[in-house]
N, C-alpha and C positions, 0 to 999 in steps of 0.2 A: 535431414536433421544437417542443423546451422553448422557451417564451417565457422568457428570462434577465429575471425581476423580483426583483431584490432589496429585500425591504421594511424590512429593519434591519439596518442594517452594522455595528451593535456587535454584534448576536447573531451575525453572519457569521462576526466576527474571535473571537468568544469561543469559536464552535464549532470554528475552526478551529484555535487554541491546544489546546484539550481532546483533540481528535482527535489532534493530531502528539504529545501526550504517552503517549497510551494505545497508539498505533499502530505506533512505529518502535524500530530497536534498531541499536544498533553493531555493527561487523562481528566475526566470529567468529576467533579467532588464527589457522587455517588457511585462512579465506575459505572456509568450505563452506557447508553448507546455512542458511537462513533458520530461525531455531527456530520460526517461524510455519505450520511446515507440518504437514499433515494427521496425521502421525504422532504428532503429541503428543495427538491427542486422546482416547486411552486406550478402552478397551473394557468392557463390562459394563454392566447400567443401573444409573441413578443419575446425579445430578451431584455436583461436587467442583470446588475453586476450580481443583487441580490438572488436571483431565481439561478445562476450560473455557478455561482461561488461556493466552495466546497462539497460538491459534489462530482463524483468518478462518474466521467461519462464515458461508456463503452463504445466504440465505434462498431458500427452495425454493419454499414455500405457506403459506397461513394460510388458518385453517378457522375461520370465525364463525358461531355460530348453526347448525352443522352444514354450511354450504355453503364449499365449497373454493375458493380463487381461487389461483393460479399468481403468482408473485413477478415483479416485473418485473427484468431484468438489472441488477445491480448492486448489488441490497440485499443488505446483509450487517451483522453484529455481530461485533466482536472485544472481549474482554475484557482489561482491562490487568492487571497485577500489584499493584495499589495501589488497590484499589475503584472503578476508572474501567472505562467501557466507550463505546465509539465506533464509529461505522460509516456507513450509509447506508441509508435508507429505501425507497429506487430513484430518486432526484431529489435528495432534500435529505440532507445529512451531518448527524448528531445527537452529544451527547456524554451520558453520563450517569453516574451514583454507582451502583454495586452492591455487594450484599455476598451472600458465598453460604456456605451453613448446609446442611450436609447435602447435599440433592436441593432446595433451594428458593433461588430467584434472587430477591434482592428490588433491582428496577430503579428509581432514582429520575431522574427524566426532567432534563435540563440543557439547555445551550443548543443549536440548530439553525439550519440556514439557512432561508430560506424564500422558494424559488424556485418558480414557476408552472409546472407540466408538466403531461403526459397522466398521469403515476400520483397523482395526490392523492389520489383516494378510497382506493385500495390502501395510501397511506403514512397517511393517518388512522385507520385501522382497525389498521393495524401499530403504529401509534405509542399507540394507546390499549390493544392487549394487551399493549405491552412497557412497562406502570407497575403497578407494585406489585410483589406476591411472585406467581411462578411456579414451577411444578413442572419441574426438570430431567431428562430422562430420555437419558443418556449411551449408545448402543450404536454401538462402532467407531467409524466416521466419521461417525455421524447424530448430530443433537442434537433433541429434541423438547422445546418449552417449551409448557406449558399454565394457562393462566388458572385462578382458582378456579371461573368459570363455565363451564369446558369449551372455552373456546377456544385451538386450538393452532397453535404456528409451527411447521413443519417446517425443520431447517436442514441443510447438510452441508458439512465441512470442506473446504478447498481449501487445498493445498501452496502454500508460499513457495517463490518459485525461489532456487537457489542461486546464489552469486555466479558460482563456476566450471562451465562449459559451457554457460551461458545466454548468448545472443545478445540485447546490452541494444542498445535502441534510443534514443538520445538525443533528448529531446522539447523541451528548453530548455536554454539558456546562460546563466547571469548574473552577478553581482557583489553578493555579501555575501547578504542576505534576498532580494534582489531578482531576479527570474527572467523572462526574456526569451524568448518564445516564436522558436523559427527561423525563417527567411525560407522563404516555401512553396516554395521551391525545393530545400530541405533536407527537407522532411518525410518521415520513413522511411528516410533514407539513409544516415545516421550509426549506424555499427555498433560495437559493442566487444565482444568475447570472450576473458573470462579463461580462459586454459588450464592443467589440470592439471600440465605441465609447466613452470610458471612463466613464460607470456609472456602478453603481450596483443597482440590482432592486430584490426585492423578498418579502417574507413574514416571520414575525418573529415567527408564530404559532397563530394568530389572526390579528394583521395588518400588512398591506402593507409597504414597505420602499424603499427608492430610495435614493442614494446618488453620489456623484462624488467621480470615482474610477481610480488611477494613480498608476500602479506597477512598480516596479523599486529597483534594489538591495535588492531583498528579504524582501521589505516593500510595502505595500499598503497604500497610504495617501486616506483614507477615508474622505470627506468631512461631513458637519453638514445632519443628517439625515432628510429627510422629511418624515413623515409617518402619516396614519390615526390615527384618534382618536376613534376605536369602544369599547365598553363596553365588556371585556373578563371576563372569567371565572378567579377566584381567583389563582388557581394552575396555569395557565398560565404566568402571569404577571411577577414573581419573574426570569422567564428564558428569556421573553421580556427586562426585564431592564438590564440583563447581556449582553444581545447582544448588547444593543444600546451602551455599554462602548468601543465597536471595532470603533465606529465612530467619527469624529471630532478629528483626529490626523492619524499618520502612524503606523498602525498594522502590526506586523509580519506575513510572511505566510511562509507556507513550503509545498512541493507537496510529495508525496511517494506514486507515481505511480496512483492510482485512489483515495487517500485520502489529503483531503486538512487539513491542521491547521492553525488556524488564533490565533494572539494572540494581545490582546487589546494595544493602547499604554500606559498603565499601568504597562504592564508586566506581568500583573495578572490571569486576564480574559481569558481563552481559549475557543475556540470552534472546535469541530472535525467534517467534513463534508465527505462524500461519492458521487462520481459520480455515475452515473447509471452503470448498468452492461453493459460491451462492448456486 
């Protein structure tokens, strides 16, 4: 289990800001798929900005001095469209400046978090490998980055979750930029699914809810909700009331790979939700 020790708060905040900048996108006009899907990875040998950008590349393994090590769950890199990249070494998040010329990717390390965890040895090796110029080979949904010394990072593309048809599990509800974790009794219980027939259905933790839902231009027009009226525990109701603010107007939405952020029409109440593991 990780020992949550953050040694440089400013570094953490800087990394969070950079990662958000390079990893998120607004909803598409039809509420369809996340553009960070594996289908954008391209095919054929060689790297290019177009074949790398917008795809979440999960790190599968790292080979250093001929010794191959499997990557911990959660290690990935995502290339932004404006010379940036971000991701996770397996425990710690990071940002970087990148340039892609032909089949060469040049990494300039940026801010990163400093959390003590079991994967630190792997993280340090991966960080060293992702510093400087690497040769990129893209083959369908596989990416290999090779250092000048012959060390190799093997990665594979992971599809993002589409807005429609995904069962989204709400993980936090907040106001403005402040997110609040859900009460323990609501963990994994609040579900929302946007259907292709223009509706949203789900459960707010106690009561079922449904409404019309039309996505366009980064907004979802959510109609007046129809909800059951069950007697619910006292610690559940504040969350349900907050989520009800999403309905009855145009809510903003943003897809970041497998994370959905909804913002109520008042611009204040926000909810974050996760897609099931791929």
